[in-house]
N, C-alpha and C positions, 0 to 999 in steps of 0.2 A: 112212380113209374120207372121202369128199367128198359128202355129201348137200347138196341145194340150200339147205335150211333146217333149222336145228336150234332146236328150242323147249325151253327148260329150264324144267321145271315142268309136271306133268301133271295140274294142278288143272282146274277148269271152263273157265277162259279159254283155258289152253294146248290143251286137247283140242278146245274149239270151233274155235280158230285151225287147227289140224291138219285138223279135218273140212272147214272152209270152203276150204282150199287143195287138198285132195284132189281127184283126177280130173281134173287140168289139166296133166299132164306133169311136175310137180315131185316130186322125192323129198324126203321130210320125215322127220325123226327127232325123237322126243320123249324127253326125259331126265328121269327122276324118281328121287328118292332113296328114295321108299317101294317096298315090295315090290308087285308087280303084283296079289297078292290083295287088298291094301288099296284098289286102284282098281277091281277087278272087284266087290268087296262092301264098299263104304265103310261105316264105322261111323256111327251116328247122332251128329251133333255138336250137336243142339240148335237149329241155325239154319234160319230160314225166310226165303226169297228173295222180295221183292216184285217181280214181274215186270211191266214196262209192256206195253202192247200191241205197241210196237216190238220188244221183247226176244221176246215170244211169236212174232211173225211171223218173226224171224231163226231161233228154234229150230225152227220148223216147216221153213224152208227146209233147214236142215242135218239134219233128220230125227231130232231129239231129242225134239220135243213128243209124238210118237206113241208114244215108249218110256216116257213117264212114267205110272206107275199113277194111276188116277183117284183113289184115296185119297190120294195125295201132292199132289193139286192142288186148291186152295180158292179160291172166288171172293172177290176183294176188291172190295166195292161201293163203299163210301164211306170216309172218314177223318174223324177229329175230333181237335182238339187242345185240352187242358184246361190251366189253370194254377192251382197251389195247390189249396185246397179248394173253389174255386168249381165249380158245376155248369154254368157257361157254357162253351160250346165254339165253337171256329171249325171250321166244317164244310165239307169239300170233298166234293162229291157228283158221281158220274159223269154224272148227268143234266144238269149245267151244261156239259158238253161233248157232249150228245147221245148219250152212251153208256150201256150197261147196267151197267158195272163199270169201276173204275180200273185194274184188272188182275188178276193172280192171285197167290196165296201158294203157293210150291212149296218142298218141303224141300230143303236144300242136298244132302242125302245122295241124293236121288232125281236131282238134276240131274247129279252126279258119276257116278252108275251109268249113266244114260242117254247122258252124253257118252263115257264109256269104251266102252260097246257099240257106239255109232255109230262110233267111231275103229277099233275092232278089225275092222270090216267093210271097212275101207280097206286095200287091198293096197300102196299107195304110202306108207304111214305105217309107221314102224318105231319100236316102242316099247322102250326100254331102261330097265328099273328097277334098283333096288338100286345106284344110281350117283350120284356127284357130280362137279362139275367141279372140278379141282384148280387149273388155271390157264388164264388167257386171254390170248392175244397178238392184238392187232388193229392193222391198218394200212389204209392207203388202198385196198389190192387184195386183201387176204385178211385173214381172222381164223382163228386156230387154238386149239382147246380141247384141254386135256390132262385126261383123265378120271382118276378115282381109281386105276384099274387100269392107267394108263400109256397107254390107247388115246388116239390123236390124231385129232381131227376137224378138217376144214377145209371148212366150208360156205360158201356165198356170203353167207349171212345167218344171224345169231344173234338170236333173239327170247328175252328174259328175261320169264319169267311165273311166277316162283317166290316169290310173296307180297310184302306191303308191306315186310318185312324182308329183301328179296332179297340173297342173297350174290352173285348174278351181277351185279347192278346195281353192287354195291361193286367187284367185280373189274374191272368195265369203267370204274371211275372216275367214275361218275355219282352225284352226291349226291342227297339228297332232303329236303325240308322235312318234318320229322316233328313232329308236334303231339301231345304226351302230355297227355291230359285228367286224368290223375291219379286216375282211377276205374277200376272194373271192371265188367263186364256179366255178370250171370247170366242164362241162358236156359234155359227148360224147357217142356214141354208140360203144361198143366192142364185138367182138366175143371171146369165150374162149372155152378151151378144155373140161372142165368138166360141168355137168349139174347143173342148179340152182334149178331145181324142183319147178319152180314158186313161190319161196320164196324171198321176198325182205330182204335186209340187211340194218342195220344201224350200222356202225362200228365206235365207238369213240375211235380211236387210241391215241397215245401220240404223240402230235405235229400235227395230221391231223384227219380229219373226213372223213370216205369213205361210200358211199351208193351204193348199187347195186339194181336196178329195174328190174325185170326179164321180158324180152320181148319174142317174139316167137323164138323157136329153142334155140340153144346155143348162144344166144345174150342178152345183157344187156345194160341198161343206167347206166353208171358209173358216180358218183358224187364225186369230190374230193375238199375238203374245206382246204384252206391253206392262209397264208399271200399273198397279191397281188403280190409282186415280185416273189414269188415262183411260182405262177400261170403263171406269165408272161414267165418265164423260160420254163416251160413245154410247153407252146403254141408254143414256138420257136423251140422245139425239132423236129426232123424228125420222120415220122410215126414209123419206126422200134424201134428207141431209146425210143420214148414215150411208145411204149407197153411193152418194157422190163422193164422200170421203173414202170409202173402201175402193171405188174406182181409182182414185188418186194414189192410195197406198198400193195397189197392183200395178201402178203405172199405166193404167188402161191396156194392159196386156191381154185383157179379156173383153174389152170394149165396154159398152154400157152395162151396168149392173143393177139388180133390183132385189131387195130383201124379200125372202119367202118365209113367212112364219116367225117365230120368236128368236129372241136372242138369249144366250145363256153364258155366264161368267163362272170360271172356277180358279181357285188357287193353284199354283204350280208347286207341287211338293212331292218329291220321290220318297219311297220307303223301301227299306230292305231289312227284313226281321233278323235279328242277332241269332235266333235259333228258329228252325222250321217245326221243331217237334218238342214235346216235354213229356211228363208222366201222364200217359193215357190221352194225349191231345196232340194235335197237329194243326198247322196253319195252312191256309189255302187262299188263292186268289190275291187281291190287293193286301190282304192281311199279312201275306207272305212276302209279296214282291209287288210294289206299286210303282209302275214305270213313268217316267217324263213322257208326256202323250206326243212327242214330237214325231214319233213313227206310227202313231194310232195302233200300236202293236200289243199294248198291254194285256188285253183279254187273251191273246194267244198263250202268254205265260200261264193264265189262270186255267186254260184248257190243258197245257201240259201238266199242271198239277193235278187236275182232275184225272188224267189218263194214269199218271204215275201212282197216286194214292189209291185210286180204285183198283188198280192191277194188283198192288201190294196187299190190300186188305181181302180182296177176293181170293188170292192165292193162299193167304194164311187160313181163311175160313173154310176153303175147299180141303185143306189138310187137317182141319179141326184143331187149330192152333189159335192161341190168343191173338186177336186182330190188333190189340194194342201193345204187343210185344216189343221192348226195346229195339231189338233187331230189326223188326219189320218197318218201324218208324224211322230208324236210323238210315235204312236204306233208301226210303222215300226222301229224306233230307238230302242225303249225298247226290241223288239223282236230280232233284229240283235244283240244288245249287249249281251243278255242273251244267244244266240246261239254262240257266238264267243269269248267273253272276258275271260272266264275260260280256254279254250284251248289255246288261244293267250298266256296268262300269263304262263300257264304250259309249254308250248313249250319253251319260252324264258328262264325259270328257268332251264329246262332240258339241253338246250344248254349251259347256263353259267356253270352249274355243270360239265357237260361231256366233256367240252373243257377246264376245269382247270386241269393242269398237276402237281400241286403241290402234295406233298405226302399225306397229310390229305385228299385232294379230291380225288386223286387216290383211296384210302382206301374206302372212302365213295361210290365212284362210283361203285366199285365192291360189296360192301355189299348191295347197293341199287338194284342192278340187281338181286342178289340172293334172297333177301327178295321179290321182286316183282314176281319173278318166282314161289315163293311158295304161293302166294296170288291168288288162283284161281278166287275167285269173280272179283278181279281187271281185270284179264285178260279176263274173260268172258264179263265184262262191256265194255272193248275197242272193243272186236270182235262184240258185238251187236250193238255198236255205229256205227261201219263201215258198218254192213251188213243191217241196218234198212232201210226199203224202203221209209219211210216218218217219 
């Protein structure tokens, strides 16, 4: 078979790219190792995604936003950052950018389901599940994929969108800068006694990092970062004991807490590909940039990639040019690096500083927050970045 574009990985980024390319005369194939039922009815994985205004605008254009159930979308009005036991917080307010909210929080499960539904409505997108790529051969003029069952595909372009630990990226010979933070992240939904006022928290405590992502009602997604063995201990606790410990970890700032649903743990590993493109191939989503989840911002980078790559490919196709021409792919790489590298590096530096519990770092952490709180242009800049529609 010779589709124009093969996308490996039917996660949210891969599905959104397929949807963005659909309807323009290109044949698109999506390869996914999971069964199709897992895409149609994805399991709850604990993760909530903080979507910027720009990401919302793209999801609206792709026809995904209207497919999201109202109960899975919550307003993210403001954000605040705490350090240690202090009640002082750096506050980022939507009103600083002339907006009503910084963005929305949406369950990853809901985004995956909406993306699948949107793609299933596209007659020019063929979804092949329960399959893996066994081998890849790439050259100047063609790229060949051999699947697990022996089937051979020869697309004009291959897009790897199969996670920050991408097998496809490795088979293409593209390395990545992996940053293992040596911690694990526990995520779950909790109900709490006090209102969150639709304000997100990032709390860099001593020996732990806590995040609170406000959902609808008096419910939040809570994120706790600790060494892996401590996370394993918390996963083994019964629901009541776990809730009491989370209350203590939050210093009862939210009052009494109760676990809602399941708990999930993930290793904290960042990834940044050494190259975003190669011969007749490109990387997308976490395969290109896998962010530390401290900002719950990573999928926004995936959507930036979707917009940049789809625009580049469709422009080349409209001009009857080779969609995998080096100039086209190089332009995508430059634009994606410009959009992601500064924030990726800044996030890693922030995490390194605010998880360092030595006394000099503690003093610097507190002073840094107080200095940033007094820098109105900085806070306005962050708020404008989150609320920009394009």
